[in-house]
C-alpha positions in Angstrom: 3.1 23.8 -42.6 0.3 21.3 -43.2 -3.2 21.8 -41.8 -5.6 19.4 -40.0 -9.3 19.3 -40.9 -10.9 22.6 -39.8 -7.8 24.6 -40.7 -5.9 23.8 -37.5 -2.1 23.7 -38.1 -0.3 20.4 -38.0 2.9 20.9 -36.0 5.9 18.7 -36.9 6.4 16.0 -34.2 9.4 16.6 -31.9 12.3 14.3 -32.6 12.6 13.7 -28.9 9.0 12.6 -28.6 9.6 10.1 -31.5 12.6 8.8 -29.7 10.6 8.5 -26.4 8.1 6.3 -28.3 10.9 4.0 -29.5 12.4 3.9 -26.0 9.0 3.0 -24.6 8.7 0.0 -26.8 12.3 -1.1 -26.0 11.6 -0.9 -22.3 8.3 -2.7 -22.6 10.0 -5.5 -24.5 12.6 -5.7 -21.7 9.8 -6.2 -19.1 10.1 -2.8 -17.4 6.8 -2.4 -15.5 6.2 1.3 -16.4 7.9 1.7 -19.8 6.3 5.0 -20.9 6.8 6.8 -17.6 10.4 5.6 -17.4 11.2 6.6 -21.0 9.8 10.1 -20.4 11.5 10.5 -17.0 14.9 9.5 -18.6 14.3 12.0 -21.4 13.4 14.8 -19.0 16.5 14.0 -16.8 18.9 13.9 -19.7 17.5 17.1 -21.3 17.1 19.1 -18.1 13.4 19.7 -18.4 10.2 18.5 -16.6 8.3 15.6 -18.1 5.5 17.9 -19.2 8.0 20.0 -21.1 9.4 17.4 -23.4 7.6 18.8 -26.4 9.6 22.0 -26.0 12.9 20.3 -26.6 14.1 21.3 -30.1 15.3 18.7 -32.6 18.7 20.3 -32.6 19.0 19.9 -28.9 18.4 16.1 -28.8 21.1 14.5 -26.6 22.3 11.1 -27.7 23.1 10.3 -24.1 19.4 9.5 -23.9 20.0 6.2 -25.5 22.8 5.4 -23.0 20.3 6.0 -20.2 17.6 3.9 -22.0 20.1 1.0 -22.4 20.9 1.0 -18.7 17.1 0.9 -17.8 16.6 -1.8 -20.5 19.2 -3.9 -18.5 16.8 -3.3 -15.5 19.1 -0.9 -13.6 16.7 1.1 -11.4 15.4 4.3 -12.9 16.4 6.2 -9.7 20.0 5.0 -9.9 20.3 6.4 -13.4 18.7 9.8 -12.5 20.1 9.9 -9.0 16.8 11.0 -7.6 13.6 9.5 -6.1 10.4 11.2 -5.4 8.5 10.4 -2.2 5.4 12.3 -1.2 6.5 16.0 -1.4 10.2 15.1 -1.3 13.0 14.7 -3.9 15.6 12.5 -2.5 19.2 11.6 -3.6 19.6 7.8 -4.0 22.1 5.4 -5.6 24.0 2.2 -5.1 24.0 1.1 -1.5 20.6 2.4 -0.4 17.1 1.0 -0.8 15.0 3.1 -3.3 11.8 4.2 -1.6 8.6 2.8 -3.2 5.3 4.5 -3.8 3.4 1.9 -1.7 5.3 3.2 1.4 3.7 6.6 0.9 0.3 5.3 2.2 2.1 3.8 5.3 3.6 7.2 6.0 0.3 9.0 5.4 -1.3 6.9 8.1 1.5 7.7 10.5 1.4 11.4 9.8 -2.4 11.5 10.4 -1.9 9.6 13.7 0.9 11.9 14.9 -1.2 15.0 14.0 -4.1 13.6 16.1 -2.0 13.1 19.2 -2.5 15.5 22.1 1.3 16.1 22.3 3.0 19.5 21.8 6.2 18.0 20.2 5.6 14.4 19.1 8.7 12.2 19.3 9.1 9.9 16.4 11.7 7.2 15.6 12.2 5.8 12.1 14.0 2.4 12.2 15.9 1.0 9.1 15.7 4.5 7.7 17.7 4.0 4.4 17.4 7.1 2.3 15.6 8.9 5.2 12.4 9.2 3.1 10.0 8.3 6.0 11.8 10.4 8.6 12.0 13.4 6.3 8.4 13.2 5.2 7.1 13.2 8.8 9.4 16.0 9.8 8.3 18.1 6.8 4.5 17.4 7.2 4.4 17.5 11.0 6.6 20.6 11.7 6.4 20.3 15.5 7.7 16.8 15.5 11.1 15.6 16.7 12.3 12.9 14.4 15.2 10.4 14.8 16.3 8.2 11.9 18.3 5.0 12.6 20.3 3.2 9.9 22.7 0.3 10.3 24.3 0.0 6.8 27.7 1.7 6.3 26.7 2.4 2.7 23.2 3.6 3.3 24.0 5.9 6.1 25.8 8.2 3.7 22.6 8.7 1.8 20.6 9.2 5.0 22.9 11.9 6.1 23.1 13.5 2.6 19.3 13.8 2.4 18.9 14.9 6.0 21.4 17.7 5.6 19.7 21.0 6.6 16.6 19.2 8.0 15.4 18.8 11.6 15.9 15.1 11.8 18.6 13.5 13.9 20.5 10.7 12.2 21.9 7.7 14.1 24.3 5.1 12.7 23.4 1.9 14.5 21.3 -1.3 14.8 17.6 -0.8 14.9 17.2 -3.7 17.3 19.4 -1.9 20.0 18.6 1.7 19.1 18.3 4.8 21.3 18.1 3.4 24.8 18.2 7.0 26.0 14.7 7.4 24.6 13.2 4.3 26.3 9.5 4.9 27.3 9.4 8.4 25.8 8.6 7.9 22.1 5.1 8.7 20.7 5.5 6.8 17.4 7.9 4.2 16.0 7.7 3.5 12.2 9.7 1.2 10.0 9.9 -0.1 6.5 12.2 -3.1 7.4 13.5 -6.0 5.3 10.7 -8.5 5.0 11.2 -10.7 2.0 11.6 -14.4 2.8 15.0 -15.9 1.7 13.0 -18.5 -0.2 11.5 -15.8 -2.5 14.9 -14.6 -3.8 14.3 -15.8 -7.4 10.9 -14.1 -7.6 12.1 -10.6 -6.7 12.2 -8.0 -9.5 15.7 -7.5 -11.0 15.7 -3.8 -10.0 15.5 -4.8 -6.3 17.3 -8.2 -6.3 20.3 -7.0 -8.3 20.6 -3.4 -7.1 19.0 -2.8 -3.7 21.1 -3.8 -0.7 20.4 -7.4 0.3 20.2 -6.4 4.0 17.3 -4.0 3.1 15.3 -6.8 1.4 15.7 -10.2 3.1 15.0 -11.3 6.7 15.0 -15.0 7.5 13.1 -17.9 6.1 9.7 -16.3 6.6 10.8 -12.7 6.1 9.7 -11.7 9.6 12.9 -11.9 11.6 13.6 -8.2 11.6 10.0 -7.4 12.3 10.1 -9.6 15.4 13.2 -7.7 16.6 11.5 -4.3 15.9 8.5 -5.4 18.0 10.8 -5.6 21.0 12.6 -2.4 20.2 9.3 -0.5 19.7 7.9 -1.8 22.9 11.0 -0.6 24.7 11.0 2.9 23.1 7.3 3.7 23.2 5.4 5.4 26.0 2.2 3.7 27.1 -0.4 4.4 24.5 2.3 5.1 21.8 2.0 3.7 18.3 4.0 1.4 16.1 3.6 1.4 12.3 5.4 -1.3 10.3 5.3 -2.1 6.6 5.2 -5.7 5.4 4.7 -7.7 2.2 1.1 -8.1 1.0 1.5 -11.9 1.4 2.2 -11.3 5.2 -1.2 -9.8 5.9 -2.5 -11.3 9.1 0.8 -12.6 10.3 2.4 -9.3 11.5 -0.5 -8.2 13.8 0.0 -11.6 15.6 3.5 -10.5 16.5 2.1 -7.4 18.2 -0.2 -9.4 20.5 -1.7 -8.7 23.9 0.7 -11.1 25.7 3.6 -9.0 24.5 2.1 -5.9 25.8 0.2 -4.5 22.8 -3.4 -3.5 22.0 -5.4 -2.7 18.9 -3.1 -4.6 16.5 -4.5 -4.4 13.0 -3.5 -4.6 9.3 -4.2 -1.9 6.8 -4.5 -2.0 2.9 -2.5 0.0 0.4 -4.1 1.9 -2.5 -4.5 -1.4 -4.4 -6.4 -2.8 -1.4 -3.6 -5.3 -0.5 -2.5 -5.7 3.1 0.5 -3.4 3.3 1.2 -2.4 6.9 0.4 -3.2 10.5 -0.2 -0.9 13.5 -0.5 -1.5 17.2 -0.7 0.6 20.4 1.5 -0.1 23.4 -0.9 -1.2 26.1 -1.5 1.1 29.1 -0.3 -0.2 32.5 
């Protein structure tokens, strides 16, 4: 074994780590936004280890299926579709074709909602997640606010299977139905309504990243010419569901900052409508309180 200056041993580089370096360059050349992370995550998935344990994989154990996974990611298939899993706050979710893959920026939206629910003077807060998809939002709130009662509503026939799969064994109640007509039996009782709805304008189709445009369900992405059609409908649903003083939290595109709070205006029965930034200081979600009588 060769030595480094000072007598420290020079360990031979793992074959897998060398392959990860090559994969990183391939993914970077293909325009993948996070090539190193994705190359490592694919290697960890294929070899059944954690990302921090890649150096422990012996050369003899290198699995050539790694290059099959890299080729799929190189073609801009979502990382989460290849691995079948998505990480969201403290959750590991099952995802795949037919369901929207939860994004990191939504974690700050849910963090605000969790803090708001915890601050409520309510023994068992009632929460409704509209356009639930994988169930990420509903499950995160149920996990981090153990006394909450959480309902998840999803319309898509394909996505609802993933919602139910992830919700299995949890406390959340899953409903297959339209968010704009959801849960009339809870009218006037809900403490918080939250949603990550479709909000991309139809005119922006060609600018959407291939991972989303070609693999996420279209109904989870696009919503009318200005992207706000579903949000306008959710405004009416949220006002119907919420108790006086209850809160609505709704994600939107960073280019829609300022527009969404206007939908939740005083004339429509709202108070304290405001926009909030994500970790990159871009407007990411709006909140409002149902006005008191």
